[in-house]
C-alpha positions as CSV (number, residue, x, y, z in Angstrom):
1,X,-17.6,-16.4,18.1
2,X,-17.1,-13.5,15.8
3,X,-14.7,-14.0,12.8
4,X,-12.8,-10.7,13.1
5,X,-10.1,-11.8,10.6
6,X,-12.8,-12.7,8.0
7,X,-14.6,-9.4,8.6
8,X,-11.4,-7.4,8.3
9,X,-10.5,-9.2,5.1
10,X,-13.9,-8.4,3.5
11,X,-13.5,-4.8,4.5
12,X,-10.0,-4.7,3.0
13,X,-11.4,-6.2,-0.2
14,X,-14.2,-3.7,-0.4
15,X,-11.8,-0.7,0.2
16,X,-9.5,-1.9,-2.6
17,X,-12.4,-2.7,-5.0
18,X,-13.9,0.7,-4.4
19,X,-10.8,3.0,-4.2
20,X,-8.2,1.0,-6.2
21,X,-5.8,2.5,-8.7
22,X,-7.7,2.0,-12.0
23,X,-4.6,1.9,-14.2
24,X,-2.1,-1.0,-14.3
25,X,0.1,-1.1,-11.3
26,X,3.3,-3.2,-11.2
27,X,4.9,-4.4,-7.9
28,X,8.6,-5.1,-8.5
29,X,10.4,-7.1,-5.8
30,X,14.0,-6.0,-5.4
31,X,15.0,-9.7,-4.9
32,X,13.8,-10.8,-8.4
33,X,13.2,-7.7,-10.5
34,X,10.2,-9.5,-12.0
35,X,7.1,-7.2,-12.1
36,X,3.9,-8.5,-10.5
37,X,0.6,-6.9,-11.7
38,X,-1.4,-6.0,-8.6
39,X,-4.6,-4.2,-7.6
40,X,-4.1,-1.9,-4.7
41,X,-5.2,1.3,-3.0
42,X,-2.7,4.1,-3.9
43,X,-2.6,7.6,-2.5
44,X,0.1,10.1,-3.4
45,X,-0.2,12.3,-0.3
46,X,-1.9,12.3,3.1
47,X,-2.7,14.3,6.2
48,X,-0.7,13.7,9.3
49,X,-1.8,14.9,12.8
50,X,0.9,15.9,15.3
51,X,0.1,13.9,18.5
52,X,1.6,16.7,20.6
53,X,-0.2,19.7,19.1
54,X,-3.2,18.1,17.3
55,X,-2.3,20.2,14.3
56,X,-2.9,18.5,10.9
57,X,-0.7,19.1,7.9
58,X,-0.7,17.9,4.3
59,X,2.4,15.7,3.6
60,X,3.6,14.3,0.3
61,X,4.3,10.8,1.5
62,X,2.9,8.3,-1.0
63,X,1.5,5.0,0.3
64,X,-0.3,2.0,-1.0
65,X,-2.5,-0.5,0.8
66,X,-2.6,-4.1,-0.6
67,X,-3.8,-7.4,0.6
68,X,-0.9,-9.8,1.1
69,X,-3.0,-12.5,-0.7
70,X,-3.3,-10.3,-3.8
71,X,0.4,-9.5,-3.7
72,X,1.3,-13.2,-3.4
73,X,4.5,-12.6,-1.4
74,X,5.9,-10.6,1.5
75,X,6.8,-7.1,0.6
76,X,10.2,-5.7,1.5
77,X,12.0,-2.4,1.9
78,X,13.7,-1.7,-1.4
79,X,10.9,-3.1,-3.6
80,X,9.4,-0.7,-6.1
81,X,5.9,0.1,-7.4
82,X,5.1,1.6,-10.7
83,X,1.9,3.7,-10.8
84,X,0.9,5.6,-14.0
85,X,4.5,5.5,-15.2
86,X,5.9,6.8,-11.9
87,X,8.2,4.6,-9.9
88,X,8.1,4.6,-6.1
89,X,10.5,2.9,-3.7
90,X,9.1,1.0,-0.7
91,X,10.7,2.4,2.4
92,X,8.6,1.0,5.2
93,X,5.6,-1.3,5.7
94,X,2.9,-1.7,8.4
95,X,0.8,-4.8,8.5
96,X,-2.7,-4.6,9.8
97,X,-2.7,-8.0,11.4
98,X,-5.6,-9.1,9.2
99,X,-3.9,-9.9,5.9
100,X,-3.3,-6.3,4.7
101,X,-0.2,-4.1,4.5
102,X,0.3,-0.4,4.0
103,X,3.5,0.3,2.1
104,X,5.1,3.8,2.6
105,X,7.1,4.9,-0.4
106,X,9.3,7.7,-1.8
107,X,9.1,8.8,-5.4
108,X,12.2,8.0,-7.4
109,X,11.5,9.3,-10.9
């Protein structure tokens, strides 16, 4: 039987290892306020495709992808991430079902 969870985890690790933010990143849970150093994939903007019109557009919606194992806790709306001195507020999360989570954020400074 194919180990899809294991395969997905190895792919997640490779993506983060290859495209990770190379500078220190701090994940700060709202619950504790204690920074957690973390390695993640960060993107300050993305392309969205309108499902009705198939038109793509560039949007400034920062997001980060991180393995839950690397984060060491469940993320929550209201947590913050500091990347290159800029603070972002986590507004939404989407888990991939294989141990990874995409965090959608808004810039707050």
